N, C-alpha and C positions, 0 to 999 in steps of 0.2 A: 448833415456831422452829426443834429443831436441822436441819430442814429444809433453809429458808430459809438458814440461813446457811449449806452445806453449798454450796445454788445460786448464793447471794451470792459466795463466794469461790472456786465455781467459774469464777464470771463472771469477776472480777477476776484471778483466776489468765488464765482464758483475754484477757483484754484484755492484760495484760503478754506473755504470751508474743504475742499480734499487731502491739505496741506494737513486742516486739524486734525481731519478724521486718521490719516494712517498715521501723525505720533501719536496719537487715544489706544490705535488695535497696536502699536510697535512698545507703547508701552504699558499692553491688557501685558501681550508677551516678555517684556523686561521686569513686570512686576511680580510674574510669578499667577497669574492668574489665569481662569476656565483652558486659555488655546495655547498659553505652555504646557499643560497638562495633557490635553486632551492632543495634540501634535504629534507628542513623546510616546503617548499610550501608542497612538495610531503604528506612526512609522512602527513601533516597536512590534507589535500585534503584525503586523505588514511582512519585515522579516523574519520575524520567527513560524511563519507560515510560508515562506519562498523558498524557505535553507531545508525545507525536510524534505520535499520532492526534491531538489538539485543533489543534495549531498548522498539520496538514495540511490539517484543514481548513478553516482558516481562510484557507492560501488558496488553495484551494485555486478556486475561483470567481476570482481572478486571475489563471487560466492555461488558462481554456478547460474544467475539470472534466476535466481529461484522467488517467488510469488512473496517467499518464507524471509527473505529480504528484508521486506518493507514492515511485515508485523514485528523484525526485532528489532528494526530502525523506527517505528509509533514508539513500539519498549521505552526505546531509549528515550526518547522525548519528552515520554508521561514519564520517566523515572525525573528527567531533569526537571522538567515543568513542575512536581513536585519536591526536589530542592530548590526551587526558583522559588515558590511561594513558602514552603518552612524557614528561608536566610527572610524573605519580605518578614514574613512574621515575626519572628524574634528582635531583627533590628526594630520595627517598631513599636515591638511590647516590652524591650527590655536595656532600647539607647535612649539615651538624647538626640534633639535633632542634630544638634554640630556631631554627635558621634558620627550616627547616620552618617550624616552627608559625608567626612573623613574615611569611612571605609567603602561607604559607595563608590565614594570618584575612582580607591585606589584599583577597585575591582573594574572598575569601564580601564582605567589604565591598561594594566594587567593584560584586560580578558584583551586590547586594539596590537599585544606582545604575541597575536595568536593570529594576525591576518599574515596573509588571505587563507579564507579555510579550503584551499587544495588536498588532502591526504596523502601521505606518504606509503606511499606504491610497497615498503617494507609490510603494509598491513598484511597484503597478497599470500595466499597459502593452496598451494598444492593439495592438499590434504582430505580425505575422505569424509573429514570429525564435524561433528555438527558448532557449526563456526557462531553459534545465538552470542556467545561471550564472548571473539574476540572481532563483533559485527563494534557490540558492546563500546568494547574497549577503544578501537580506529574511535568513533564517533566523539567518547569521554574523548579524546588526542586531539579532536581536529576542531570539533567545534560544541565542544565542555562548558567550557564559563561563555566565552558569548550565549552559546542558547542558558545558561542560569541566569544570567544576568538580563537579558530578554525574561526571559519566561519570571521574573521575577517585578517589572515592571510595571506591570496594569497594577498590582493587588497595593504595590510599594503605593503609586503617587494617586494611587486613588486615599488610599491612606493618608497621604500631603494637602491631596486636596483636603479632605474630614477635617484637618488639622487645621489650616489657610482660613476654612470657608465652613463655620460650625456649627451645626443643626444642614447641612446639606445632605441632599442624596446621591450616590455613588457609583447604585448600582450602573446609570444609564451610560459611564462610562465605561464595564463592561460590556457591555453590548457594541459597541463604539471600537472597544477592542478586537472583539467577534467578526468584525465589519471588516474592518483592517485585513486580517487571518482569512476572512472569505473574501476579498480581492486579489491576494495575493495569491492563494489556489485559483480560482480562476483566472490567472492572468497570466499564470503560468505555461500550462499546457498549451493555452492560446496566442497568445505575443514574446513569450520568453525564449523558451525550450523550442522554437520552430527558429528561432531569429538567431539565437547566440548556443556558440559551444558552451561545454559545462564550464573550459575556464575562464573566459571571456562573464561566464553567468558572476561563477563563486568572486571573480575579479572586483565587476560591478555590487554584489549586497555587500562586501569586505567595503568598499565606496560608503552605501549605504550604515551601514552599522558603522564608520567614523561618524558620519551627522548626527542617528541616532544620540551616541554616546557623547554627543556635546551639547545636545539639547537636554539629553536627559539632566547628566552635568549640572546643567542649567536648574531644571528641578531641586533637582536636590536641594542646588545654593536660596535657592528662593523659600523653600521648606524650610532648611537652617536657621533661616533670619527670620521666617513669621514665627519660629517657636519661641522666641523671644520679643516677636515685637507688643504691643501694647494696643494699639491702636483699638478700632471698632469693627473691625470685620474678622479681624482673628484672636477678641477675648470672645470670652464665653460669656452669652444669654442667661436670663437665669429660665429661661424655657430650655434651656439647648443644653443648659446645667442638671434640670430635672427633670429632662429625658434622656439621661448618658445614664445617675443616680435610678428611673426608675426599669433599668433594661437589667435582663437578666437574661442572664447564662445558659445558652442551650446547653441540654440535659445529655446526660453521655447516646442513649437512646437516639434521640434527634442528631450528634453524631456518625450513627454507623445509618440512620438515614439518607442519610447525604451522602455518607460512602455507598450505601447501596446504590443508588440512584444512579450515582456516576458509573460507577465502577460497570451494571447495565450495559449503558451509553457506551460504555467505550468498545467490551465485550460484543455490541451487535457493532458495532464501524469496523472493527478486525477481522468481523466472522464476514462480513459480507463483501466487505474487501477482497479475499481469500475466496469467496467464491467465481466473484468473478474474476479475477486478473489468474485464480486459475486455467481455466479454462479458455483463455483468450491472451493475456499477455501482463509480465508486468512492468505497465506501463504508466507512466503518470498522469495520462489521461483516468485509468481507471481506480486509480489512487484518490485522484482526487475527486470524484463527482460523491462519495458516500460519505469525505471526510465534509467537505460546502454542505452539505444535509446536516449532517453532526454540526455545526455550527452555525448555519443559519437558523436552528432550531434553538440555541446558547441566545440567539439576537435578540430573536422576537419573545421568547419566555422573562428576559432579561433588559428590555425591552421597554415589557409594559403589558399589567395582569393581564388587559384585557385582551390582546393577544393569545392566553391557551385557557379558552373556555371551556371546562370540562364539561357541560355537556356537553358540546361535540367532539374531543377528545376521544372519554372517556368508548362509545362507540365506536370508533371510528379505531381504537384501538380492540376492539374484538374480530371490525374485523381486519387491519394490519399483523396479527397473531394468525388468523387465518388465514390467511394469502402468505405467511410464513411459509407456513405449515403445506400451501400447496406448492412452496419455491422451492424447497429441499426435494418436493418428486419433482420437479421439473427441474432442476440443475441434476440429478438423479438418472432422467433419462434424456438427459442435451434437450431439453427443448428447445427453439430460435430463442441466443440470448438478445432479441426483441421486443420479446416478450418478457422474461427471466429480469434482466433489468431494470424495465420501469416495474417490475412486480416485487422486485426487489429493494431497491430505491424509493419508494413511498412506503413501504411496512419500515423499512429502517427511519424515515425522516417522522412518519407517525409516533413508531417509540422513542424516540431518542424525544420529542414534543415533548408526550406524558414523561420521562424521564423528566428534560429539565426544566418543565413548565412545573415539578412538581417540587425540584431544590428551590427555582425560583419564587413559590408561594415560603418555603420553608426560613427564604434567608435574614440573617437574625439582626439584629440593631445593628449604625454600622461602628458602634463598638469593637463589633467581634467580627470584624472583617475578615480581616486575613486569616484568623479563625477557619472562618468559612471558606476559604478559598483553600488551606489548606486542607481539608477535610476534600472537595471534590476532585482536589488535585490522588491526594492516595486514593477513591474514587475511583480513578484513572488509569492510573499509577496498577491497581490492585488488577482492571480489565486487563491490563495488554500482559500483564504476567503471566495471567490465565488463559489468557490465546496461545502466547509470543512462548513460553517457556514449558506452564506446566503440564498447558495438555497437548501439544507433541509429546509429554516423554512420559505419559500417563495412557491416554486413551488410544484406540487404535481406528477411531476416526473421528472426521469431523463431529464431534459432540460441542461444541460452545456454541451455536444456533441455540436450538434444541435444548438448552439447557439456561440458555440466557433468554426464550421465550417465557423457559416457566418462573427465572427469578423475577423479572418486568411483570407479570401476574401474580408471583406471591408477594411483591411490594406497593402494590394497587391497591392489593389486600389490607396489607400491612397499615395504610394509609390512614383506610377509611374503618378500619377494625377503631380506631380511639377518635371516629371524627362522632362528636354530639351532635344528635337535631338541634335544628334552631330553634327552635322555642319546646321548650316541656310541655311532657301527655303523652298519655298512656300509647295513644296509637300511632304519634310518630316512636317512643322509643320500641315498638313492635314494630313496626318498619323497618328502625335499625337494626334492629337485631337480624330481622330476615337478610336483608342485604348484606351484612356477610356472611351469615350462613351461606348463600349464596356464593359468594364469592368465594368464599373455602375450596364449596364444592363444586368449583368452575375449575378452580387452581390445577386442584388432586385428580380431574376429571381429564384436564388438558392435557397435567404431566403424563399422567396413566395413558393417553390417546399418542401419544410423543413417545414414551418409552416401548410401548409394543410394538408401535412401526417399524423401530429402532433394533430393537430385537427380533422381528419378524426379516427386516434386512441382512442383518448380520450372520443367519441360518442362510444366505444365497451361496456363502463363501465358504472358502475352502481356506482360506488361512488369508486374515486382516491383519497391518503393521503399518505403522509412524512414526516419521524420526520429520527433523528440517524440512528434508524435502518433499515429501507430502504423503497421503497414504496412499498406500498398493490391497488391493486385491485378488487375490487367484479365486476364481469363480469356476467348476462344471458346469458346464452344458450340454443337456440329452440329445440326441438328434432330433427334427426338426422337421415338423410336419411337410415343411417343402422343399425336405431336399438334403438342408442343413444336419453335417454329422456331427456327430457331439464330437463335444472339442474341451482344454482348458486355456480358459482365457484368464489374463496379467491386463488385472483394468488401472489404473493410472491416474487417480483424482474421479474421472469420468469416462477415460478417452482409453479403450482401445491398445493395448502396448505389445499387442503379439497372443500368438494364439498355437496351439498345437492338438493336431486330431489324438482322438483316445481311440488309436487303432494300433500294433506290432509295425516297428518302424518307421514311428513317424517323425522319431528325430533328425530323421534327413527328407524329410518334407515341407517347404518352405510355404505359406499360407500366408493367410492377412497382406500388409501390406508391399510384401516382395512375391509375388506369384510370378510365370514366368516373361507377362507381359509390361512388367513395371522395366523404370528404368536403370533403376540397379542389376535389375538379374540382366537386362540385354545390356549392359556395362559390361559384367564379371566376362556372363559366357564369352562377349567379343574377345577380352583377352585372355583366357583362355586357351579360346582358336586359336589365337595370334602368338600366345608367348608360352604358354606351356604352365610353370607352378608361379604363383604371382603371390609378393605380399601385399597383403590386405591389409588397412584401416578401417578400423569405425567411431565416429565417435558419437557415444550412446550403444548402449547392450540390449538392455529389455527385455524382455522374453528367449533372448541371445535366437532371433527367426531365422540373422542373418548366416547365421553359422554353416547353414543347408546347403549356403552358394559356395563355398569354403570345397574345396578338392586336398583331397592328399596331396603332400609335397606340397601345400601352399602352407605363407606364415600370415596367420588372424590373428589381432591385437584391436585390444578392443580398450579401449576411455572412458569411463563410469569412473560418475564420483558417488550414486546413490550407495550406498554399503548393502542397504535393504535388499535390491536389485540383482547386487551378483548373487546374495543367498538365496529367491527366488528360483531363479535364474539354473541354477548352478540346483537344487534341492527339487524344485516342482513343475520345474523345464527338462527334455532331455536333450534342448541343440545343443547344449555348448560341453557335453561331456560327451554328447554321438559322432563331433564334429573327428576325420579325419586330418586336419589341418594340425601345424604346432599352431597352441594359440596361447595368451597368455591376454590377463586384465592388468592392467593398470589404473588404480583406485587413484577420485579426485577427478577436476575442471579440467575435462577433453587438452582447453587452448592452454591455463596452463603449464599439463602435460607436458604437452609439447614446444612450449615454450622451454621448461625446461630441461628437454631434452639433445641427443645430439640427433643428426639427423636419419630418422627411419629404412631413407630410398622408397617408397612401396611407389607399387606400380597403380596402387588404386586404393583411394579416401571420400571416406562417403561420410558426411556431414546427416546425424542420425537424431540428434540429441532432441529429444523433446519433454516438457515439462507436461503432465496431462496434458494438453494442445496448444500450449503453450512454445515459444521457440526464445531461447536466449539469443537475447538478439546480440551479448557481445562474440558469439560465433560466426555472424555472418557478418567483417565490421573491417575494412579495406585491410589492418593491419592482422588480420584473423586468416586472411588471403594470403599474405606473405606469411603466412606460418606454417601454413599449410603444404605453398609451393615447397616453402625448402624441406619438407620432408615427403616428398614426389620426386620421383626420378622426372627426370626433363620429359620423356614422355609420359607423363602420371598418367592419370586422370581424375579428378576431381568430380563426386557426383553430392548434389542438396536436396534431401527433398523439404520440399514444399508446399506437400500437405497441411490444407489447415481449411477449416470455415469462415471464419471470418479477416486474416490475416492477405495478400492480397504480394507472396516475396518475391514473387518471380523483377518486379522491378530491384530489386537491392542485388539478387543474383546478378543479374542483365548489367546493371552497371561495375559490380565488383571481376565482372569476366570481361570488360571492355579496360578495362583504368590497368590488368594484370597483364591485355591483350591477347587472349583467348578466345576462339568462338565454341558457341556450346547449343543443347538443341535443350525442347523441357518435353519430358514423353507421360503423359497424361494415359496410366490405363482403369477403364473400367470398372477391371477384378472380375468379368463376367465367366470367363473360360474354366471357372472353379468354383462349387459355393466355399468354400471355403479360402478365397483369395477378397481383398477387399482396394479399389480404389485407392489408386495413389496418383501425387504429383512428383514427378521427379525432374530435378534438370543435372547435365551428363556436360560439362567441360571438358577441352582438352587443347595442346596448344597449337596439334597436327587436324586442322578440321578435314583432312582424308580419312579420318579415323570414322564418323561420320556415314563412310559411305558403305558399311559392313552392312551387309546385304541382314542384319538383327535390329537394324533404324531403318530400314526401308518398309516397314510394315505402318500399319497407319498407328496414331496418336502420336508423331514426333512432330515437332515442328519448332522453324530454328529461334533462337532464341536471341533476343534486338536490346533493345536499352531502350529505356520510356525516355522522350525528349524532356528537359532541366529537370530527369531527376536530381538530387543533392546525392550521393552517394552517403556512404553512412563510417562510418568511424566510432576509434574508441571515443571521439570526442564527441561525434553527433552521431544521433539518429533522430528518427520521427516516424515512431507506430501510427498516428494518427496517417497522414498523408497513404498509407498504404494502406486503409478498412476498407474491406470490403462494401 
């Protein structure tokens, strides 16, 4: 009995302690102590970076599925981040606590009116003009106000925290903010994207934003109350007042250094992301990895000064710059991405650690907190503007990365130029001078090396042009030692998009991926033999090599989004001009064009649209196939080019084939019949399986197309490229 009595007594005591703990914890939150600030900042950061891949993937099909869509989206996010930080700075500096609460509460309510964050389809465009401004306007209309409010949360709540906790150091809240951002990024491609459709993601995010708005309003209310509180917790201590009075305002040169360091890291982030997505696919996974490393460097540098030891990272910076230089060469030579991704990502992390580490070492007194974050956001916006807006209009190649590398080294030189020796003395002074001279010489030498390499590269091309959709080069190759003929090559990114032999009559000779053994060539020969003159549609023009497969009497329609491609195909190559078929080129996104025009009544339609080596996912969805069927005759043939080094597109095509009730084969061509052929993989689909009994399909390299068990078909609302990575 005594034992049971003691047990009941212990249980009651435990319940009292637990109740007391919960009451204390709840009071801490309701009274505006650290948990409410931390929780609100964490949730805002999570939502801030969860919405980036979500909304970018939503609009990706509306603008050609280009990797540049992500760059434009990041530019928008950085500009709105700047607006949010500016708003926080003005709110804290010029308004009283009560007015701060009133203004912020009104904006929170207004932002709720924009939910859910589902883009309006009226923003779609069938044109081929640069869509950067349209993307910015679309994003502003869809997520502009909520994103601005989320962006302002971290500096705003840190400033409120300083107000209620005099003498406190709020920069660890900045690290917490970046941790929430990192968690959001890592969870999107691994947990969210594979399980939820885009509309479900948008609705879930909107509910999360509602929860944030409530928490943020609570924090703002408690901050307003603290502004007039006279308790010891919020009243300035003599030490805190003395520290505030002694705080020195940052100089103009210091502010420019903040901007420079932040902009270099931003440019490196976007440049590396472009390199990765150009040759694989513009997918959240390859957006997230570089951005996660970028944020991780923020977290480490602002969590503790000890996590950025200069003695370690400055030597690593030298190695990173060298690895970046080799990475550029590897990229141009199509090095295996298993080597390229680790090299570029490791170098990006080291450079960002240096940029953000030096930023963290120069963070000012909390009195100038919002000003510091404002300058950092200006740097991010400058970097985004340089990559997404200026570079495609000024440069003819991807020069952002080498420019950023030189800039990082130059900024490190500036950092140490004015760094005085720790103790006075002639030897130390002399050593400091030599270190400065060495840094200047290294910077100049590195810039000269990268410049010389770029000039040497440019001399190998007949023509180089660039726009929103990427970089295009035209190159003349001489006759090789092993029988390879002299030819002209179109290169998009780093991938050949068609070649023409340097000989008379070459404008009627098929080359590259369209040899006699390729799937598209076999299908068109079969149609010509059985039907005579036919109507042909091709998604993607390239150099125009497919025009050699059309005969006199045929009707040949191309659908091409990049105006530079059309210019090159008609001026640097002769295929389009030399075809005897009746031809036309419709400019704009192929799918959007087909959705907007009457049925073409085609005998044959081929999907051959690539951006470097990346396939636009929106051309392979269930809705895309329904559009293709509307433009094909009942007995029409659909061909899909699925050659790819990193993605296995066969399950995607097979699943769609099953859903529309068609049959199909896969044609693998080694391209060894002629030295000017390239290996290719095509899938050929038709409603009638007897079509594949023709003699043209009885040779080697043809395989029946079968759906992959358990594979989830792609729709406009769901696609997951992780499941088809080779």
